[in-house]
Rosetta silent file (secondary structure, phi, psi, omega in degrees, C-alpha in Angstrom):
SEQUENCE: XXXXXXXXXXXXXXXXXXXXXXXXXXXXXXXXXXXXXXXXXXXXXXXXXXXXXXXXXXXXXXXXXXXXXXXXXXXXXXXXXXXXXXXXXXXXXXXXXXXXXXXXXXXXXXXXXXXXXXXXXXXXXXXXXXXXXXXXXXXXXXXXXXXXXXXXXXXXXXXXXXXXXXXXXXXXXXXXXXXXXXXXXXXXXXXXXXXXXXXXXXXXXXXXXXXXXXXXXXXXXXXXXXXXXXXXXXXXXXXXXXXXXXXXXXXXXXXXXXXXXXXXXXXXXXXXXXXXXXXXXXXXXXXXXXXXXX
SCORE:     score description
SCORE:     0.000 S_00000001
   1 L     0.000  132.994 -179.685  -27.730  -50.633    0.001 S_00000001
   2 E   -88.439  132.587  176.461  -30.637  -48.545   -1.235 S_00000001
   3 E  -127.469  158.055 -177.414  -31.515  -48.652   -4.920 S_00000001
   4 E  -128.064  142.654  168.741  -34.289  -46.891   -6.820 S_00000001
   5 E    76.050  -59.467 -172.493  -36.664  -47.739   -9.637 S_00000001
   6 E  -154.125  139.572  172.801  -34.966  -50.749  -11.272 S_00000001
   7 E  -111.966  110.567 -170.398  -32.329  -53.433  -10.661 S_00000001
   8 L   -93.906  -13.156 -179.341  -31.069  -54.481  -14.092 S_00000001
   9 L   -92.323   15.015  174.157  -28.425  -57.083  -13.168 S_00000001
  10 L  -117.467  137.838  178.566  -31.111  -59.452  -11.921 S_00000001
  11 E  -115.833  117.425   -2.912  -33.197  -61.584  -14.297 S_00000001
  12 L   -73.072  160.888  179.152  -36.048  -60.722  -14.307 S_00000001
  13 L   -59.083  150.865  173.105  -35.377  -57.078  -13.383 S_00000001
  14 E   -99.766  125.539 -177.861  -36.676  -55.784  -10.055 S_00000001
  15 E  -123.821  121.408  177.062  -38.822  -52.692  -10.468 S_00000001
  16 E  -165.918  163.233 -178.931  -40.051  -50.626   -7.502 S_00000001
  17 E   -68.384  -46.684 -179.270  -39.905  -47.082   -6.186 S_00000001
  18 E  -128.127  117.214 -175.413  -37.658  -47.911   -3.218 S_00000001
  19 E  -118.920  133.455  177.867  -35.512  -51.053   -3.329 S_00000001
  20 E  -114.811  118.589  176.002  -33.250  -52.305   -0.546 S_00000001
  21 E   -91.330  129.084 -178.494  -30.409  -54.673   -1.445 S_00000001
  22 L   -95.654  128.098  176.109  -29.333  -56.861    1.449 S_00000001
  23 L   -61.265  151.876 -177.559  -25.647  -57.675    1.773 S_00000001
  24 L   -57.883  133.158  176.757  -24.790  -61.385    1.658 S_00000001
  25 L   -72.311  124.398  170.070  -25.390  -63.143    4.960 S_00000001
  26 L  -132.550   93.168 -168.592  -22.175  -64.559    6.432 S_00000001
  27 L  -121.976  124.898  169.771  -23.151  -65.640    9.912 S_00000001
  28 L   -93.299   84.712 -169.316  -21.344  -67.848   12.395 S_00000001
  29 L   -76.513  -20.640 -178.810  -24.519  -68.522   14.314 S_00000001
  30 L    31.838   47.038  172.518  -23.068  -71.257   16.565 S_00000001
  31 L    78.681    6.684 -175.062  -26.544  -72.297   17.657 S_00000001
  32 L  -105.687    8.905  175.019  -27.677  -68.895   18.924 S_00000001
  33 L    62.182   40.099  176.517  -30.050  -67.963   16.056 S_00000001
  34 H   -64.071  -27.898  178.166  -28.101  -64.918   14.958 S_00000001
  35 H   -57.955  -41.686  177.935  -29.707  -65.290   11.530 S_00000001
  36 H   -65.778  -38.688  178.829  -33.064  -64.341   13.012 S_00000001
  37 H   -63.519  -40.734  177.929  -31.502  -61.365   14.767 S_00000001
  38 H   -65.732  -38.240  176.349  -30.016  -60.122   11.481 S_00000001
  39 H   -61.792  -42.825  178.712  -33.393  -60.501    9.783 S_00000001
  40 H   -59.425  -44.978  178.633  -35.006  -58.443   12.539 S_00000001
  41 H   -62.306  -42.517  179.183  -32.404  -55.697   12.057 S_00000001
  42 H   -59.456  -49.592 -177.097  -32.922  -55.840    8.277 S_00000001
  43 H   -64.618  -40.343  178.336  -36.695  -55.480    8.483 S_00000001
  44 H   -61.681  -40.281  179.180  -36.470  -52.621   10.980 S_00000001
  45 H   -66.057  -42.719 -179.709  -34.053  -50.820    8.647 S_00000001
  46 H   -62.067  -39.864  178.668  -36.316  -51.437    5.644 S_00000001
  47 H   -68.007  -41.366  178.924  -39.295  -49.984    7.494 S_00000001
  48 H   -60.763  -36.132 -179.533  -37.266  -46.990    8.618 S_00000001
  49 L   -89.266    0.419  178.913  -36.262  -46.347    4.981 S_00000001
  50 L    58.284   40.458 -179.009  -39.832  -46.976    3.764 S_00000001
  51 L   -69.024  143.029  175.177  -38.588  -49.632    1.327 S_00000001
  52 L   -83.385  -39.358  179.154  -41.096  -51.185   -1.062 S_00000001
  53 E  -141.578  155.249  170.915  -39.088  -54.395   -1.546 S_00000001
  54 E  -123.846  144.841  175.209  -35.951  -56.037   -0.154 S_00000001
  55 E  -140.731  154.508 -179.789  -33.852  -58.554   -2.031 S_00000001
  56 E  -141.495  145.168  175.594  -30.884  -60.797   -1.324 S_00000001
  57 E  -106.712  134.900 -175.663  -28.713  -63.038   -3.507 S_00000001
  58 E  -142.066  136.728  174.014  -27.738  -66.454   -2.135 S_00000001
  59 L   -70.646  143.483 -172.892  -25.915  -69.430   -3.589 S_00000001
  60 L   -57.512  -27.202 -175.580  -28.143  -72.492   -3.816 S_00000001
  61 L   -68.545  -18.059 -177.998  -25.914  -74.542   -1.494 S_00000001
  62 L   -86.381   69.838 -172.941  -26.908  -72.431    1.541 S_00000001
  63 H   -64.715  -38.997 -178.587  -30.099  -74.384    2.139 S_00000001
  64 H   -64.251  -41.122  179.290  -30.494  -73.438    5.812 S_00000001
  65 H   -68.197  -40.253  177.975  -30.331  -69.729    5.096 S_00000001
  66 H   -62.420  -40.975  178.459  -32.751  -70.040    2.193 S_00000001
  67 H   -63.061  -40.436 -179.182  -35.191  -71.893    4.450 S_00000001
  68 H   -64.571  -51.640 -175.718  -34.891  -69.164    7.098 S_00000001
  69 H   -69.435  -29.385  177.958  -35.509  -66.190    4.824 S_00000001
  70 H   -65.813  -36.364  179.038  -38.308  -68.016    3.000 S_00000001
  71 H   -61.079  -33.418 -175.928  -40.120  -68.488    6.292 S_00000001
  72 L  -101.406   30.135  164.794  -40.114  -64.738    6.804 S_00000001
  73 L    99.199    0.307  174.648  -41.568  -63.795    3.459 S_00000001
  74 L   -79.276  132.008  179.408  -38.737  -63.847    0.925 S_00000001
  75 E  -113.946  143.314  177.066  -39.822  -65.475   -2.347 S_00000001
  76 E   -63.066  126.215 -173.724  -37.545  -66.843   -5.038 S_00000001
  77 E  -108.295  -47.657 -175.338  -37.496  -64.164   -7.736 S_00000001
  78 E  -177.065 -147.494 -173.333  -34.816  -64.956  -10.281 S_00000001
  79 E  -131.830  143.391  169.291  -31.086  -65.254  -10.985 S_00000001
  80 E  -124.007  127.536 -178.016  -28.066  -63.005  -10.753 S_00000001
  81 E  -115.051  131.554  178.687  -24.942  -64.036  -12.666 S_00000001
  82 E  -146.472  130.292  179.759  -21.487  -62.635  -11.980 S_00000001
  83 L    52.947   37.775  177.503  -18.073  -63.936  -13.091 S_00000001
  84 L    78.681    2.274  179.413  -19.723  -67.065  -14.411 S_00000001
  85 E  -108.418  138.234 -178.987  -21.382  -67.871  -11.077 S_00000001
  86 E  -106.661  132.614  173.681  -25.133  -67.894  -10.605 S_00000001
  87 E  -118.198  145.772  173.493  -26.868  -66.877   -7.412 S_00000001
  88 E   -77.845  145.473  178.086  -30.544  -67.172   -6.628 S_00000001
  89 E  -110.543  128.040  178.010  -32.372  -63.927   -5.936 S_00000001
  90 E  -118.371  137.503 -173.203  -34.987  -63.796   -3.174 S_00000001
  91 E  -129.109  137.734  172.985  -37.344  -60.848   -2.760 S_00000001
  92 E  -116.207  122.904  176.676  -39.665  -59.713    0.033 S_00000001
  93 E   -86.100  117.823 -176.436  -42.452  -57.315   -0.870 S_00000001
  94 L   -82.156   -1.590 -177.332  -42.953  -54.964    2.074 S_00000001
  95 L  -107.331  -10.169 -176.869  -46.351  -53.811    0.782 S_00000001
  96 L   -94.910  154.789  177.892  -48.207  -57.106    0.427 S_00000001
  97 L  -128.939  122.079 -177.002  -50.231  -58.925    3.080 S_00000001
  98 L  -110.642   -6.838  178.168  -50.751  -62.682    2.798 S_00000001
  99 L    83.649   21.983  178.232  -52.323  -63.422    6.203 S_00000001
 100 L  -119.002  130.794 -174.838  -49.417  -65.451    7.595 S_00000001
 101 L   -56.738  -40.900 -175.606  -47.758  -64.431   10.886 S_00000001
 102 L   -82.889  -44.795 -177.830  -44.258  -65.266    9.651 S_00000001
 103 L   -67.678  -30.274  178.554  -44.461  -64.214    6.013 S_00000001
 104 L   -85.328   -8.298 -176.669  -46.018  -60.857    6.958 S_00000001
 105 L   -55.898  141.124    7.534  -43.455  -60.291    9.727 S_00000001
 106 L   -94.704    7.549 -177.794  -42.691  -57.818   11.270 S_00000001
 107 L   -69.498  153.390  173.291  -45.973  -56.102   10.409 S_00000001
 108 E  -121.952  156.421  178.007  -49.125  -56.723   12.440 S_00000001
 109 L  -118.660  137.305  179.266  -52.729  -56.424   11.334 S_00000001
 110 L   -84.752  -25.516 -174.148  -55.526  -55.008   13.456 S_00000001
 111 L   -68.985  124.301  174.145  -58.346  -56.493   11.427 S_00000001
 112 L    71.916   14.899  179.227  -59.876  -59.566   13.017 S_00000001
 113 L  -115.443  147.712  174.119  -57.307  -59.846   15.803 S_00000001
 114 L   -95.078  153.954 -175.431  -57.761  -59.640   19.545 S_00000001
 115 E  -129.423  144.005 -179.567  -55.368  -57.608   21.652 S_00000001
 116 E  -141.745  154.923  165.436  -54.158  -57.997   25.234 S_00000001
 117 E   -98.943  132.158 -178.385  -51.750  -56.468   27.719 S_00000001
 118 E  -132.829  130.475 -174.685  -49.513  -59.121   29.324 S_00000001
 119 E   -89.638  154.337  175.420  -47.039  -58.467   32.125 S_00000001
 120 E  -143.449  137.658 -178.510  -43.448  -59.696   32.465 S_00000001
 121 L   -68.455  148.726 -179.282  -41.132  -59.242   35.449 S_00000001
 122 H   -55.169  -37.147 -175.344  -38.141  -56.894   35.029 S_00000001
 123 H   -67.895  -18.230  178.666  -35.566  -59.638   35.629 S_00000001
 124 H  -104.326  -26.050 -167.378  -36.840  -61.529   32.578 S_00000001
 125 H   -54.054  -58.327 -169.301  -38.027  -58.695   30.348 S_00000001
 126 H   -79.771  -23.485  173.229  -34.907  -57.424   28.614 S_00000001
 127 H   -66.977  -32.594 -179.706  -33.196  -60.796   28.336 S_00000001
 128 H   -86.147  -33.784 -177.369  -36.230  -61.966   26.379 S_00000001
 129 L  -125.068   74.941 -170.624  -36.846  -58.705   24.467 S_00000001
 130 H   -61.822  -32.786 -179.618  -33.380  -57.139   24.004 S_00000001
 131 H   -73.568  -11.576 -179.940  -34.476  -54.336   21.684 S_00000001
 132 H   -97.564   19.640  179.060  -36.944  -53.214   24.345 S_00000001
 133 L   -59.059  141.930  177.638  -34.197  -52.423   26.856 S_00000001
 134 L   -83.537  157.609 -175.910  -34.892  -49.375   28.988 S_00000001
 135 L   -66.074  -22.903 -178.738  -32.514  -46.431   28.970 S_00000001
 136 L   -95.936    9.727  179.070  -31.592  -46.977   32.622 S_00000001
 137 L   -99.530  149.424  175.928  -30.670  -50.658   32.152 S_00000001
 138 L   -79.784  134.414  177.994  -27.166  -52.025   31.563 S_00000001
 139 H   -71.906   -6.947  178.595  -26.658  -53.675   28.178 S_00000001
 140 H   -65.918  -17.413 -179.781  -24.472  -56.260   29.943 S_00000001
 141 H   -78.243  -11.707  179.966  -27.617  -58.246   30.714 S_00000001
 142 L   -91.552  122.371 -177.173  -28.055  -58.984   26.974 S_00000001
 143 L  -117.638  160.932  177.801  -26.120  -62.085   25.911 S_00000001
 144 L   -85.467   78.578 -178.235  -25.503  -63.865   22.597 S_00000001
 145 L  -136.391  167.416 -167.990  -27.818  -66.771   23.324 S_00000001
 146 H   -58.810  -51.005 -174.050  -30.743  -68.432   21.599 S_00000001
 147 H   -68.483  -23.578  177.403  -33.703  -66.859   23.390 S_00000001
 148 H   -75.098  -44.687 -175.237  -32.181  -63.378   23.059 S_00000001
 149 H   -80.115  -23.503 -171.625  -31.465  -63.587   19.321 S_00000001
 150 L   -75.702  145.912  171.611  -34.546  -65.489   18.217 S_00000001
 151 L   -72.284  -36.513  178.420  -37.643  -63.857   16.793 S_00000001
 152 E   -77.163  137.986  179.128  -39.645  -66.695   18.326 S_00000001
 153 E  -133.184  147.195  170.760  -40.209  -66.495   22.114 S_00000001
 154 E  -117.570  126.267 -179.152  -41.771  -68.794   24.713 S_00000001
 155 E  -116.027  129.062 -177.095  -43.332  -67.179   27.777 S_00000001
 156 E  -113.052  132.694  178.421  -44.322  -69.318   30.772 S_00000001
 157 E  -157.686  174.827  174.122  -46.817  -68.189   33.417 S_00000001
 158 L  -125.461   23.222 -178.038  -49.758  -69.304   35.537 S_00000001
 159 L   -65.278  129.887  179.406  -51.848  -66.149   35.069 S_00000001
 160 L   -67.590  138.530  175.688  -55.552  -66.938   35.010 S_00000001
 161 L   100.479  -23.397 -175.393  -57.305  -66.190   31.744 S_00000001
 162 H   -68.849  -15.974  177.144  -54.347  -66.380   29.361 S_00000001
 163 H   -64.621  -14.129  177.341  -55.570  -69.765   28.157 S_00000001
 164 H   -77.291  -14.124  179.866  -58.156  -67.761   26.177 S_00000001
 165 L   -65.201  141.648 -179.361  -55.375  -66.370   23.970 S_00000001
 166 L  -125.716  162.344  175.163  -55.364  -67.770   20.436 S_00000001
 167 L   -54.987  133.949  179.414  -52.955  -67.878   17.519 S_00000001
 168 L    95.544  -14.858  176.769  -52.858  -64.502   15.781 S_00000001
 169 L   -67.597  152.737 -179.087  -53.759  -62.463   18.866 S_00000001
 170 E  -105.011  140.406 -179.179  -51.573  -59.427   19.590 S_00000001
 171 E  -120.638  131.384  166.140  -49.824  -58.815   22.910 S_00000001
 172 E   -97.357  113.824 -178.312  -48.532  -55.568   24.368 S_00000001
 173 E   -80.527  132.059 -171.762  -45.803  -56.661   26.764 S_00000001
 174 E  -120.075  108.457  179.733  -45.867  -54.710   30.026 S_00000001
 175 E   -77.094  118.399 -175.156  -42.701  -54.608   32.121 S_00000001
 176 L   -71.198  172.409 -174.655  -43.791  -54.488   35.753 S_00000001
 177 L   -67.716  148.572  171.621  -42.401  -52.109   38.366 S_00000001
 178 L   -67.571  151.432  176.007  -38.949  -52.475   39.858 S_00000001
 179 L   -56.989  131.525  177.280  -38.812  -53.585   43.487 S_00000001
 180 L    84.741   -0.779  179.843  -39.284  -50.613   45.764 S_00000001
 181 L  -117.381  148.961  178.800  -40.623  -48.333   43.034 S_00000001
 182 L   -72.114  142.900 -179.704  -44.189  -47.318   42.318 S_00000001
 183 H   -67.686  -24.501 -173.165  -45.794  -48.846   39.238 S_00000001
 184 H   -54.826  -38.156 -175.835  -47.225  -45.478   38.209 S_00000001
 185 H  -124.174    3.601  177.575  -43.941  -44.297   36.709 S_00000001
 186 H  -120.049  -21.851  171.946  -41.731  -47.411   36.492 S_00000001
 187 L   -78.766  138.103 -165.995  -44.083  -50.048   35.039 S_00000001
 188 E  -151.424  138.745  171.912  -44.031  -49.592   31.277 S_00000001
 189 E   -80.239  130.202 -170.769  -45.433  -50.932   27.975 S_00000001
 190 E  -128.213  -24.581 -160.174  -42.465  -51.808   25.771 S_00000001
 191 E  -150.747  148.826  172.525  -43.136  -54.368   23.070 S_00000001
 192 E  -119.429  131.441  179.701  -45.674  -55.840   20.633 S_00000001
 193 E  -130.134  160.231  175.006  -45.759  -59.578   19.875 S_00000001
 194 E  -116.488  130.893 -178.807  -48.019  -61.936   17.918 S_00000001
 195 E   -73.008  133.202  175.291  -49.170  -65.210   19.447 S_00000001
 196 E  -110.192  -19.566 -179.169  -48.313  -68.365   17.482 S_00000001
 197 E  -170.202  151.541  171.541  -49.484  -71.002   19.994 S_00000001
 198 E  -135.989  127.943  179.244  -50.778  -71.453   23.547 S_00000001
 199 E  -129.059  140.376  175.018  -50.408  -74.693   25.472 S_00000001
 200 E   -97.815  163.961 -171.990  -51.540  -75.659   28.951 S_00000001
 201 H   -58.210  -37.601 -175.886  -49.648  -77.993   31.244 S_00000001
 202 H   -71.228   -4.556  175.718  -51.921  -80.988   30.673 S_00000001
 203 H   -83.237   -9.241  178.896  -50.994  -80.947   26.959 S_00000001
 204 L  -100.306  136.639 -177.245  -47.478  -82.144   27.871 S_00000001
 205 L   -72.414  -27.999 -174.543  -46.897  -85.839   28.588 S_00000001
 206 L  -163.093  172.363  175.018  -44.069  -85.197   31.055 S_00000001
 207 H   -60.873  -39.492 -179.318  -41.628  -82.578   32.270 S_00000001
 208 H   -60.098  -40.754  177.391  -39.200  -83.762   29.603 S_00000001
 209 H   -63.688  -46.038  177.715  -41.834  -83.118   26.934 S_00000001
 210 H   -61.557  -44.945 -177.955  -42.530  -79.656   28.388 S_00000001
 211 H   -65.279  -41.612  179.494  -38.826  -78.833   28.663 S_00000001
 212 H   -61.678  -39.655 -178.941  -38.110  -79.945   25.098 S_00000001
 213 H   -71.499  -38.406 -166.192  -40.900  -77.719   23.764 S_00000001
 214 H   -95.318  -33.857 -160.986  -40.152  -74.655   25.856 S_00000001
 215 H   -66.792  -31.388 -174.082  -36.448  -74.416   26.597 S_00000001
 216 H   -66.541  -27.988 -171.433  -35.029  -73.215   23.247 S_00000001
 217 H  -121.218   19.649 -176.978  -36.947  -69.951   23.185 S_00000001
 218 L  -122.141  150.982  176.830  -37.427  -69.026   26.824 S_00000001
 219 L   -75.057  -18.872 -178.055  -35.480  -66.962   29.325 S_00000001
 220 L   -73.916  133.857  176.457  -36.309  -69.498   32.057 S_00000001
 221 L   -85.610 -179.564 -175.035  -33.551  -72.013   32.854 S_00000001
 222 H   -60.661  -39.342  179.381  -34.162  -75.658   33.740 S_00000001
 223 H   -62.696  -42.790  176.810  -34.508  -74.886   37.448 S_00000001
 224 H   -60.184  -46.487 -176.367  -37.143  -72.219   36.700 S_00000001
 225 H   -66.990  -35.759  175.012  -39.037  -74.561   34.399 S_00000001
 226 H   -63.126  -39.509  177.444  -38.959  -77.368   36.956 S_00000001
 227 H   -61.133  -48.785 -179.570  -40.418  -74.942   39.500 S_00000001
 228 H   -61.229  -40.198 -176.988  -43.245  -73.945   37.153 S_00000001
 229 H   -67.982  -42.591  178.165  -43.979  -77.559   36.287 S_00000001
 230 H   -65.771  -35.945 -178.953  -44.125  -78.695   39.944 S_00000001
 231 H   -64.872  -36.927  177.291  -46.317  -75.727   40.815 S_00000001
 232 L    85.386  163.050  177.529  -48.859  -76.783   38.209 S_00000001
 233 L    71.106   22.053 -176.688  -51.404  -74.869   36.168 S_00000001
 234 L   -80.283  158.345  172.962  -48.794  -73.409   33.845 S_00000001
 235 E  -131.536  144.163  175.690  -49.344  -72.062   30.366 S_00000001
 236 E  -114.818  119.347  177.450  -46.806  -71.607   27.581 S_00000001
 237 E  -104.426  113.826  174.663  -47.433  -68.724   25.200 S_00000001
 238 E   -91.784  137.306 -174.593  -45.390  -68.965   21.998 S_00000001
 239 E  -151.103  161.474  168.230  -45.043  -65.664   20.157 S_00000001
 240 E  -105.717  143.371 -177.495  -43.018  -63.736   17.620 S_00000001
 241 E   -89.042   96.912 -174.090  -41.314  -60.528   18.718 S_00000001
 242 E   -75.463  -54.558 -177.422  -42.633  -58.004   16.182 S_00000001
 243 E  -166.098  151.313  171.229  -41.316  -54.672   17.380 S_00000001
 244 E   -85.339  154.144  169.477  -40.400  -52.535   20.392 S_00000001
 245 E   -77.850  124.526 -178.160  -42.182  -49.303   21.135 S_00000001
 246 E   -64.086  -35.032  173.146  -39.662  -46.574   20.377 S_00000001
 247 E  -110.566  114.038  178.538  -41.165  -44.511   23.176 S_00000001
 248 E   -70.503  144.349 -174.564  -41.920  -46.606   26.236 S_00000001
 249 E  -116.155  114.403 -178.136  -45.251  -45.750   27.864 S_00000001
 250 E   -73.895  161.547 -176.664  -45.442  -45.730   31.665 S_00000001
 251 H   -55.139  -40.472 -179.547  -48.544  -46.869   33.506 S_00000001
 252 H   -56.698  -43.904  179.873  -49.545  -43.275   34.336 S_00000001
 253 H   -71.632  -36.022  177.005  -49.689  -42.410   30.623 S_00000001
 254 H   -59.277  -35.181 -179.641  -51.467  -45.667   29.768 S_00000001
 255 H   -82.717  -50.952 -171.245  -54.210  -44.640   32.182 S_00000001
 256 H   -79.814  -32.473 -176.891  -54.347  -40.870   31.725 S_00000001
 257 H  -101.251  -39.709 -179.005  -53.600  -40.599   27.986 S_00000001
 258 H   -85.938  -32.385  178.529  -54.687  -43.941   26.521 S_00000001
 259 L    97.561   17.709  177.037  -57.610  -44.438   28.887 S_00000001
 260 L   -68.422  149.580 -174.579  -56.827  -47.871   30.321 S_00000001
 261 L   -77.096  121.441 -179.852  -58.742  -48.740   33.486 S_00000001
 262 L   -60.197  -28.336 -175.957  -56.695  -48.229   36.641 S_00000001
 263 L   -84.604   -0.248  175.957  -58.712  -50.973   38.356 S_00000001
 264 L   -61.074  155.442  166.489  -57.725  -53.650   35.827 S_00000001
 265 L   -80.290  112.872 -168.791  -55.596  -56.587   36.933 S_00000001
 266 L   -83.011   11.533  169.915  -52.392  -55.458   35.238 S_00000001
 267 L   -77.379  -35.018 -176.151  -51.029  -58.956   34.842 S_00000001
 268 E  -169.551  126.942  173.201  -53.330  -59.580   31.878 S_00000001
 269 E  -161.515  157.329 -178.335  -56.371  -57.904   30.344 S_00000001
 270 E   -75.717  153.554  175.203  -57.905  -57.287   26.885 S_00000001
 271 E  -117.590  144.332  173.029  -57.360  -54.119   24.881 S_00000001
 272 L   -77.202  166.297  177.065  -59.795  -52.573   22.443 S_00000001
 273 H   -57.546  -44.831 -178.368  -58.716  -51.850   18.879 S_00000001
 274 H   -65.138  -40.353  179.022  -58.546  -48.130   19.648 S_00000001
 275 H   -63.357  -42.997  179.697  -56.509  -48.685   22.825 S_00000001
 276 H   -62.889  -48.533 -179.090  -54.035  -50.884   20.974 S_00000001
 277 H   -62.351  -40.290  178.728  -53.607  -48.430   18.104 S_00000001
 278 H   -62.179  -40.225  178.633  -53.224  -45.545   20.575 S_00000001
 279 H   -62.579  -46.859 -179.067  -50.483  -47.445   22.427 S_00000001
 280 H   -65.663  -38.829  179.583  -48.594  -48.145   19.209 S_00000001
 281 H   -67.618  -45.833  177.520  -49.049  -44.562   18.027 S_00000001
 282 H   -64.871  -28.067  177.340  -47.928  -43.092   21.351 S_00000001
 283 L   -82.202    3.903  175.739  -45.039  -45.545   21.235 S_00000001
 284 L    58.875   43.636 -179.661  -43.991  -44.065   17.867 S_00000001
 285 L  -135.378   25.987 -173.708  -44.208  -47.408   16.054 S_00000001
 286 H   -63.992  -20.926 -178.584  -47.359  -46.972   13.954 S_00000001
 287 H   -66.945  -12.949  178.796  -45.468  -47.888   10.758 S_00000001
 288 H   -85.887   -9.212  174.260  -45.554  -51.547   11.886 S_00000001
 289 E   -91.798  136.480 -179.649  -49.345  -51.658   11.592 S_00000001
 290 L   -53.562  137.828 -179.620  -50.651  -52.348    8.097 S_00000001
 291 L   -59.672  152.354 -179.381  -51.704  -49.184    6.309 S_00000001
 292 L    69.110   16.193  177.690  -55.417  -48.319    6.262 S_00000001
 293 L  -116.660   15.048  177.384  -55.925  -50.176    9.556 S_00000001
 294 L  -150.470    0.000    0.000  -55.714  -47.206   11.904 S_00000001
């Protein structure tokens, strides 16, 4: 619910130009991280409405929910009392930047960050990034499972060079061409993510260690992960799924309009600040970049 100027039934009052009240979370998550999915929907709605702050009231006993929203930037603000019952009030300021990937989520910052294009095969793409589904794909491929609902994602590959990626770097996810179709008009940039960790295979003591770290947030099943582990030279890129590009950008436009080099290896390559901003702007998602950074 949208409110304006002042919320007087909260102590202390909340004062802002545009205030978004979040309905109470009642989620039967059954292990699939639906709470994160609801937060993603909430933040996208708040950005669409240009909200200055969002707030939610929660009873103190819901410790898991409080921990979740606190991770993503909600701060304890005050108390709301109704019918003799007190609820804690948590508030997220959509205008502040604290320099933390999770607390600043879903916004990204261009200052001091490196940017890359990273490819993902079509059969994995939309299961991992459900909001980035293409218009010609069936929504039946999206399931209520952990890696689909979670903001956190684990991507496994053996692409040379990705070990140079560091925490805080930004990734433009590039869905490769469908079998039998030319990349020029079917390969497409769809999504922006922020890297939270990168690990190489030799950092894991065993397959069990690798599987335990990777499996909760990845589209790859145990058989896939066993294949990658036996093959060797794998890397695991942990990231948060910040936002989809509202307008997907095909390879032809990335080259002809953005100016990306046709001769690049399109599995993975760096982007300049201007190229990244142009991609986000052409993708009609510029509101997710911090103001005054483009």
